[in-house]
N, C-alpha and C positions, 0 to 999 in steps of 0.2 A: 087762225086760218088765213088771214090776210098776208102775214109774213111768209107763210108756206107758198102761197100763190105767187107772191113777188119773187121768191127764190127760184121757183120752177120756171117762171117766165124769163128771168135773167139767164138761167142756165140754158134754156131753149135758144135764146138769142145768141148767147156765146157759142153754142154748138153750131149754129147756122153761120157764124162768122159775120154777124151784123155789126157794122161800125158803132162804137159807143161814143155818143156825143156828137155835136154838130161838126166839130173839127175832124172827125172821122169821115165826114161827108165832103170835106174840102172847104168848110167855112172857117173864118177867123173873126176876131173882134172888129176888123175893119168893115165887115159885112153887116154888122148889127143895125146901123141906121137904115139900110135898105130892107132888111128883114122886118124891122118894126114898121116901116112905111108900107110894106106889102101886107102885113098882118092886120093893121088898124082897120082897113075896110071890112074885115071879117067880123063885124060887130056881133053877129048872132053867136059866134063861137066864143068870142072874148067875154061876153057878159056872163057866160056860164062858169068862167074861171073864178075860183074862190079868191076873194079879196080884190078883184079887178075893179078899179074905180072909174076908168074912162078918162077922156080928156088928156091934158098934158101929164097928169100924174099916172094915168094908165100907160102912156107911151114910155115913161120912165120905168114903170114896173115891168113892162114887157121887155125893155132893154136889159134890165137886171136878170130876168128869167133867161133870156137868150144867152147872156154872158155866162151865167152859171151852167148853161146847157152845152157849152163848148166842149167840156170834157166830163166824163162820168167816172 
């Protein structure tokens, strides 16, 4: 069921011409430090993320997530 839902949402977004990945929105790897800095104060959201540890390690984790999110 989960894979079917994933496929339908992906198809829906493709049909709407939604950019895929942060690079589709004009971001690149040089923006990652600023994106991390802007996201870190959003503590209530970040603590809900699986595996998020906070602190310096959390910043590194977030940077890795953003780097992987540049393209889809």
